[in-house]
C-alpha positions as CSV (number, residue, x, y, z in Angstrom):
1,X,-39.1,338.6,44.5
2,X,-39.1,342.0,46.3
3,X,-41.8,343.9,48.2
4,X,-42.0,346.7,45.5
5,X,-40.1,348.5,42.8
6,X,-40.2,352.3,42.6
7,X,-39.2,355.1,40.3
8,X,-38.3,358.6,41.2
9,X,-37.4,360.2,37.9
10,X,-37.3,359.6,34.2
11,X,-37.4,355.8,33.8
12,X,-40.3,353.7,32.8
13,X,-41.4,350.1,31.9
14,X,-43.2,349.3,28.7
15,X,-46.1,347.0,29.7
16,X,-46.6,345.7,26.1
17,X,-50.3,346.1,26.5
18,X,-52.2,348.5,24.1
19,X,-54.1,351.3,25.8
20,X,-57.7,350.9,24.7
21,X,-61.3,350.4,25.7
22,X,-62.0,347.2,27.6
23,X,-58.8,347.5,29.7
24,X,-58.8,347.1,33.5
25,X,-55.9,347.8,35.7
26,X,-55.5,346.8,39.4
27,X,-52.4,348.2,41.2
28,X,-51.1,348.2,44.8
29,X,-49.3,351.6,45.0
30,X,-47.7,354.2,47.3
31,X,-46.9,357.5,45.7
32,X,-43.6,359.3,46.6
33,X,-44.6,362.6,45.1
34,X,-48.0,364.1,44.3
35,X,-47.3,367.7,43.7
36,X,-47.7,367.8,39.9
37,X,-49.0,366.0,36.8
38,X,-48.0,362.3,37.0
39,X,-48.9,359.3,35.0
40,X,-48.7,355.8,36.6
41,X,-49.8,353.9,33.5
42,X,-51.3,354.8,30.1
43,X,-50.9,355.9,26.5
44,X,-52.1,358.7,24.3
45,X,-52.2,359.1,20.5
46,X,-51.3,362.7,20.5
47,X,-50.5,365.5,23.0
48,X,-52.7,367.9,21.0
49,X,-55.9,365.8,21.0
50,X,-58.4,364.2,23.3
51,X,-57.1,360.7,22.7
52,X,-56.1,359.5,26.2
53,X,-56.1,356.1,27.8
54,X,-54.7,356.8,31.3
55,X,-56.2,354.2,33.7
56,X,-54.3,355.7,36.7
57,X,-53.0,359.3,36.8
58,X,-52.6,362.0,39.4
59,X,-52.8,365.7,39.3
60,X,-51.8,367.8,42.3
61,X,-52.7,365.1,44.9
62,X,-55.9,364.2,43.1
63,X,-56.5,360.8,41.6
64,X,-57.4,361.2,37.9
65,X,-57.5,359.3,34.7
66,X,-58.0,359.7,31.0
67,X,-60.7,358.1,28.9
68,X,-60.6,360.1,25.7
69,X,-60.8,363.2,27.8
70,X,-59.0,364.0,31.1
71,X,-61.1,363.3,34.2
72,X,-60.8,364.4,37.8
73,X,-62.2,362.1,40.5
74,X,-62.3,364.5,43.4
75,X,-60.5,361.8,45.4
76,X,-57.4,363.1,47.1
77,X,-54.3,361.0,47.9
78,X,-51.6,361.1,50.5
79,X,-47.8,360.7,49.9
80,X,-46.5,357.5,51.3
81,X,-49.9,355.9,52.0
82,X,-50.5,352.5,50.2
83,X,-53.6,352.2,48.0
84,X,-55.3,349.5,46.0
85,X,-56.6,351.2,42.8
86,X,-58.8,349.4,40.4
87,X,-59.6,351.3,37.1
88,X,-61.9,349.6,34.7
89,X,-62.6,351.5,31.4
90,X,-64.8,350.3,28.6
91,X,-67.5,351.7,26.3
92,X,-70.5,352.8,28.4
93,X,-68.8,352.0,31.7
94,X,-65.9,353.7,33.5
95,X,-65.2,353.0,37.2
96,X,-62.4,353.7,39.6
97,X,-62.2,352.0,43.1
98,X,-59.9,353.0,45.9
99,X,-59.4,350.4,48.6
100,X,-62.6,348.7,47.4
101,X,-64.7,351.9,47.5
102,X,-66.2,353.3,44.3
103,X,-64.9,356.9,43.9
104,X,-65.8,357.6,40.3
105,X,-68.2,356.2,37.7
106,X,-69.3,357.4,34.3
107,X,-71.1,356.0,31.2
108,X,-69.3,357.6,28.3
109,X,-70.2,355.9,25.0
110,X,-66.8,356.6,23.4
111,X,-64.4,353.9,22.4
112,X,-60.6,354.6,22.3
113,X,-57.7,352.5,20.9
114,X,-54.4,354.4,21.1
115,X,-52.6,351.6,19.2
116,X,-49.7,352.3,21.6
117,X,-48.4,350.2,24.5
118,X,-49.1,351.6,27.9
119,X,-46.0,352.7,29.9
120,X,-45.7,352.1,33.6
121,X,-44.3,354.9,35.8
122,X,-45.1,357.3,32.9
123,X,-47.5,357.8,30.0
124,X,-46.7,356.9,26.4
125,X,-47.6,360.0,24.5
126,X,-47.2,359.3,20.7
127,X,-44.2,357.0,21.5
128,X,-42.5,359.4,24.0
129,X,-42.4,358.7,27.7
130,X,-44.1,361.7,29.5
131,X,-45.6,362.6,32.9
132,X,-43.1,360.5,34.9
133,X,-44.4,359.2,38.2
134,X,-42.6,359.0,41.5
135,X,-44.2,355.9,43.1
136,X,-43.7,352.4,44.5
137,X,-45.7,349.6,42.9
138,X,-46.2,346.5,45.0
139,X,-48.2,344.6,42.3
140,X,-50.1,345.3,39.1
141,X,-52.6,343.3,37.1
142,X,-54.0,344.1,33.6
143,X,-57.1,342.6,31.9
144,X,-58.3,343.2,28.4
145,X,-61.9,342.2,27.6
146,X,-62.0,340.3,30.9
147,X,-58.9,338.2,30.2
148,X,-55.9,338.6,32.4
149,X,-53.0,339.6,30.2
150,X,-50.4,340.8,32.8
151,X,-49.7,339.8,36.4
152,X,-46.7,341.9,37.3
153,X,-44.7,340.8,40.4
154,X,-41.8,343.0,41.5
155,X,-38.4,341.2,41.3
156,X,-34.7,341.6,41.0
157,X,-33.0,340.0,38.0
158,X,-29.7,338.1,38.1
159,X,-27.8,341.5,37.8
160,X,-29.9,342.9,40.7
161,X,-31.8,345.1,38.4
162,X,-35.4,345.8,39.6
163,X,-38.2,344.9,37.2
164,X,-41.6,343.1,36.9
165,X,-41.9,339.4,36.3
166,X,-45.2,338.7,34.4
167,X,-46.5,335.4,35.5
168,X,-48.9,335.2,32.5
169,X,-46.2,335.4,29.8
170,X,-43.4,334.3,32.1
171,X,-41.3,337.2,31.0
172,X,-39.3,339.9,32.8
173,X,-39.9,343.5,32.1
174,X,-37.2,346.0,33.0
175,X,-36.7,349.7,32.9
176,X,-36.1,352.0,30.0
177,X,-34.8,355.5,30.2
178,X,-31.5,357.1,31.1
179,X,-31.8,358.6,34.5
180,X,-33.7,358.2,37.8
181,X,-33.1,356.4,41.0
182,X,-34.7,353.0,41.1
183,X,-35.9,351.9,44.4
184,X,-36.9,348.4,45.6
185,X,-38.2,346.9,48.8
186,X,-36.8,344.1,50.9
187,X,-36.5,340.6,49.4
188,X,-39.5,338.6,50.4
189,X,-38.8,335.4,48.5
190,X,-36.4,333.7,46.1
191,X,-36.1,335.8,42.9
192,X,-36.2,334.3,39.5
193,X,-33.1,333.2,37.7
194,X,-31.5,333.4,34.2
195,X,-34.5,331.8,32.6
196,X,-35.9,335.3,32.3
197,X,-36.7,336.7,28.9
198,X,-35.7,340.4,29.0
199,X,-38.1,342.9,27.5
200,X,-36.8,346.3,26.7
């Protein structure tokens, strides 16, 4: 496996996990750019409606997220600094922690089910990758209804293509998209072999 994988343009990874209430995301991240509107993980039913499920998003250096509506946390981030972000969003309870410190909480009674898989390094807006992020992800875990459904570990496949290996499903998730420079950190252990099941 490798220390991290990163994206700098229009590539993304389909997590295979539906964006909906009851989903918690924990990510170890360092952003490369924070000067615009960037989605790290999420999905949205329509670009013209309040139908967001964005566990981790940024807008002009500010950590933000979408739970039906778009929300600003008033917590400002620095390019290149590594953060542990935990975003837990369910009916009547929405919280975001940064480095184990609570930075936002709310008690919205809405429920949301986008019926769309969340994209990583982007947002899935009605089936279209949007709001691409420039970031490095060192690890990511996803829970739904308190059950761990993804434990993403950065790896290189046999062809040296960066991706995430999910230890829950024992599958490899690799990039989609047609452009963008993929970055990865130093190899920190033996990477997995051709027993990978590729998910595109």
